[in-house]
VOSEGU-300063 format. One line per field, with one value per residue: residue number from 1; residue in three letters; y negated, x negated, z of N, C-alpha, C in turn. Coordinates in Angstrom, 1 decimal. Atoms other than C-alpha are relative to their C-alpha. Example, Ala and Ser with C-alpha at 12.3 -4.5 7.8 and 13.67 -1.06 7.14 Angstrom:
% residues 2
resi: c(1,2)
resn: c(ALA,SER)
n_Y: c(1.2,1.1)
n_X: c(-0.9,0.9)
n_Z: c(0.0,0.0)
ca_Y: c(4.5,1.1)
ca_X: c(-12.3,-13.7)
ca_Z: c(7.8,7.1)
c_Y: c(-1.2,-1.1)
c_X: c(-0.9,0.8)
c_Z: c(0.0,0.8)
This chain:
% residues 94
resi: c(1,2,3,4,5,6,7,8,9,10,11,12,13,14,15,16,17,18,19,20,21,22,23,24,25,26,27,28,29,30,31,32,33,34,35,36,37,38,39,40,41,42,43,44,45,46,47,48,49,50,51,52,53,54,55,56,57,58,59,60,61,62,63,64,65,66,67,68,69,70,71,72,73,74,75,76,77,78,79,80,81,82,83,84,85,86,87,88,89,90,91,92,93,94)
resn: c(UNK,UNK,UNK,UNK,UNK,UNK,UNK,UNK,UNK,UNK,UNK,UNK,UNK,UNK,UNK,UNK,UNK,UNK,UNK,UNK,UNK,UNK,UNK,UNK,UNK,UNK,UNK,UNK,UNK,UNK,UNK,UNK,UNK,UNK,UNK,UNK,UNK,UNK,UNK,UNK,UNK,UNK,UNK,UNK,UNK,UNK,UNK,UNK,UNK,UNK,UNK,UNK,UNK,UNK,UNK,UNK,UNK,UNK,UNK,UNK,UNK,UNK,UNK,UNK,UNK,UNK,UNK,UNK,UNK,UNK,UNK,UNK,UNK,UNK,UNK,UNK,UNK,UNK,UNK,UNK,UNK,UNK,UNK,UNK,UNK,UNK,UNK,UNK,UNK,UNK,UNK,UNK,UNK,UNK)
n_Y: c(0.6,0.9,1.1,1.0,0.7,0.7,1.3,0.9,0.3,0.0,-1.3,-0.3,-0.7,-1.4,-0.8,-0.3,-1.0,-1.3,-0.7,-0.5,-1.2,-1.1,-0.5,-0.7,-1.3,-0.9,-0.3,-0.8,-1.4,-0.7,-0.3,-0.8,-1.1,-1.3,-0.3,0.1,-0.8,0.6,1.2,1.1,0.4,0.6,1.3,1.0,0.2,0.2,1.2,1.3,0.3,0.2,1.4,0.9,0.0,0.7,1.4,0.6,-0.1,1.0,1.4,0.7,-0.1,1.2,0.0,-0.9,0.3,0.5,-1.1,-0.9,-1.4,0.1,-1.3,0.1,0.2,-1.4,-0.6,0.7,-0.4,-1.4,-0.5,-0.6,-1.2,-1.2,0.1,-0.9,-1.4,-0.3,0.4,-1.2,-0.4,1.0,-0.1,-1.2,0.1,0.9)
n_X: c(-0.3,1.1,0.1,-1.0,0.3,1.2,-0.4,-0.5,0.9,1.4,0.6,0.8,-0.9,-0.4,1.2,0.3,-1.0,0.3,1.2,-0.4,-0.9,0.8,0.8,-0.9,-0.4,1.1,0.3,-1.1,0.1,1.2,-0.3,-1.2,-0.3,0.2,-1.1,-1.3,0.0,0.0,-0.9,0.6,1.0,-0.7,-0.5,1.0,1.0,-0.7,-1.0,0.5,1.3,-0.2,-0.5,1.1,1.0,-0.7,0.0,1.4,0.4,-0.7,0.4,1.0,-0.4,-0.6,-1.4,-0.2,-1.3,0.1,0.5,-1.0,0.4,0.9,0.7,1.5,0.4,0.2,1.1,1.2,0.3,0.2,0.8,1.2,-0.3,0.6,1.5,0.7,0.0,1.0,1.3,0.9,0.5,0.9,1.2,0.7,0.5,1.1)
n_Z: c(-1.3,-0.3,1.0,-0.3,-1.3,0.3,0.7,-1.0,-1.1,0.5,0.0,-1.2,-1.0,0.5,-0.1,-1.4,-0.4,0.7,-0.7,-1.3,0.1,0.5,-1.1,-0.9,0.6,-0.2,-1.4,-0.5,0.7,-0.6,-1.4,-0.2,0.9,-0.7,-0.9,0.7,1.3,1.3,0.1,-0.6,1.0,1.1,-0.4,-0.4,1.1,1.3,0.1,-0.6,0.6,1.4,0.2,-0.3,1.1,1.1,-0.3,0.1,1.4,0.8,-0.3,0.8,1.4,0.5,0.2,1.1,0.7,1.4,0.8,0.4,-0.3,-1.2,-0.2,0.0,-1.4,-0.6,0.7,-0.4,-1.4,-0.1,1.1,-0.5,-0.9,0.5,0.0,-0.9,0.5,1.1,-0.5,-0.2,1.3,0.6,-0.8,0.4,1.4,0.0)
ca_Y: c(-1.2,-2.7,-4.7,-6.4,-7.2,-8.4,-11.0,-12.5,-12.3,-11.9,-9.0,-9.3,-8.4,-5.5,-4.2,-4.4,-2.6,0.0,0.7,0.9,3.4,5.5,5.6,6.4,9.1,10.7,10.4,11.8,14.7,15.5,15.4,17.2,19.7,22.5,22.1,21.3,23.1,22.3,20.1,17.8,17.7,16.9,14.1,12.4,13.0,13.2,10.6,8.1,8.4,8.5,5.3,3.6,4.6,3.4,0.1,-0.4,0.6,-1.9,-4.9,-5.5,-4.8,-7.8,-8.8,-6.1,-7.6,-9.4,-6.1,-3.9,-0.7,-0.5,3.1,1.9,1.0,4.6,5.8,3.3,4.4,8.1,8.3,9.3,12.1,14.9,13.7,15.7,18.9,18.5,17.2,20.7,21.7,18.5,19.0,22.6,21.7,19.0)
ca_X: c(8.2,4.8,4.9,8.1,7.0,3.6,5.4,6.9,4.1,0.9,-1.5,-3.5,-0.5,0.5,-3.1,-3.5,-0.2,-1.1,-4.5,-2.9,-0.2,-2.8,-5.0,-2.1,-1.0,-4.4,-4.9,-1.5,-2.0,-5.4,-4.0,-0.7,-0.9,-2.3,0.6,3.5,2.5,3.0,6.1,4.2,1.4,3.8,5.4,2.3,-0.3,2.1,4.8,3.2,-0.3,1.0,3.1,0.1,-2.2,0.4,0.7,-3.1,-3.5,-0.9,-2.4,-5.5,-3.6,-2.7,0.8,2.0,5.3,4.0,2.5,4.8,2.8,1.2,0.0,-3.5,-3.7,-3.2,-5.5,-8.2,-7.9,-8.0,-10.4,-13.3,-11.6,-12.9,-16.5,-17.5,-16.4,-18.9,-21.8,-23.2,-23.3,-25.0,-27.6,-28.3,-28.8,-31.3)
ca_Z: c(1.4,2.0,-1.2,-0.4,3.1,1.7,-0.5,2.6,5.2,3.2,2.7,6.0,8.3,6.0,5.9,9.7,10.3,7.7,9.3,12.7,11.6,9.7,12.8,15.1,12.8,12.8,16.5,17.3,14.8,16.4,20.0,19.5,16.7,18.9,21.3,18.9,15.7,12.1,12.4,14.6,12.0,9.2,11.2,12.5,9.8,6.9,7.6,10.0,8.6,5.0,5.4,7.0,4.2,1.6,3.3,3.6,0.0,-1.3,0.4,-1.8,-5.1,-7.2,-7.9,-10.3,-11.3,-14.4,-15.7,-17.7,-17.1,-13.6,-14.1,-14.7,-11.0,-10.0,-12.6,-11.6,-7.9,-8.6,-11.5,-9.3,-7.4,-9.7,-9.5,-6.4,-8.0,-10.8,-8.6,-7.6,-11.3,-12.3,-9.5,-10.5,-14.1,-13.2)
c_Y: c(-1.0,-1.2,-1.1,-0.8,-0.9,-1.3,-1.0,-0.5,-0.1,1.4,0.3,0.7,1.4,0.9,0.4,1.0,1.3,0.7,0.5,1.2,1.2,0.5,0.7,1.4,1.1,0.4,0.9,1.4,0.8,0.5,1.0,1.2,1.4,0.3,0.1,0.7,-0.9,-1.1,-1.3,-0.6,-0.7,-1.4,-1.0,-0.3,-0.3,-1.2,-1.2,-0.4,-0.4,-1.4,-1.0,-0.1,-0.7,-1.5,-0.7,0.0,-1.1,-1.4,-0.6,0.0,-1.4,0.1,0.7,-0.3,-0.5,1.1,0.9,1.4,-0.1,1.4,-0.1,-0.2,1.3,0.7,-0.5,0.5,1.4,0.6,0.7,1.2,1.3,0.0,1.0,1.4,0.3,-0.3,1.2,0.5,-0.9,0.1,1.3,-0.1,-0.9,0.6)
c_X: c(-1.0,-0.1,1.0,-0.3,-1.3,0.4,0.5,-1.1,-1.5,-0.7,-0.8,0.9,0.4,-1.2,-0.3,1.0,-0.3,-1.1,0.4,0.9,-0.8,-0.8,0.8,0.4,-1.1,-0.3,1.1,0.0,-1.1,0.4,1.1,0.2,-0.2,1.2,1.4,0.1,0.1,1.0,-0.5,-1.1,0.6,0.5,-1.1,-1.0,0.6,0.8,-0.6,-1.3,0.2,0.6,-1.0,-1.0,0.6,0.0,-1.4,-0.4,0.7,-0.5,-1.1,0.4,0.6,1.5,0.3,1.2,-0.2,-0.4,1.2,-0.3,-1.0,-0.7,-1.5,-0.6,-0.3,-1.1,-1.4,-0.4,-0.4,-1.0,-1.3,0.2,-0.7,-1.5,-0.7,0.1,-1.1,-1.4,-0.9,-0.5,-1.0,-1.4,-0.7,-0.6,-1.2,-1.3)
c_Z: c(0.4,-0.9,0.2,1.2,-0.3,-0.7,1.0,1.1,-0.4,0.2,1.3,1.0,-0.5,0.1,1.4,0.5,-0.6,0.6,1.4,-0.1,-0.5,1.2,1.0,-0.5,0.1,1.4,0.6,-0.6,0.7,1.4,0.1,-0.9,0.7,0.9,-0.7,-1.3,-1.2,-0.2,0.5,-1.0,-1.2,0.4,0.2,-1.1,-1.3,-0.1,0.5,-0.7,-1.5,-0.3,0.3,-1.1,-1.2,0.2,-0.1,-1.4,-0.8,0.2,-0.9,-1.5,-0.4,-0.3,-1.3,-0.8,-1.4,-1.0,-0.4,0.5,1.1,0.2,0.0,1.4,0.6,-0.6,0.4,1.4,0.1,-1.0,0.5,0.9,-0.5,0.1,1.0,-0.4,-1.0,0.5,0.2,-1.4,-0.6,0.7,-0.3,-1.3,-0.1,0.5)
């Protein structure tokens, strides 16, 4: 969704809207989860915040259409996720 819109209006507008949606999703989740419960959390943080994070994520990516296999983008973005799990072991060994 964000990629098609980005082709028409440019990455700046997509990123700004994505950041706004992500922020609103987090704010609404924090304010209303205690009152409305888990469905509210899923809607605000999961759906609204998730769409916003996806739109903000797609904005700095290069045009992926010429590439046959774009899985390297996901791998490049998530390759550092396991690192914090191993940091305590590395610090204890040193």
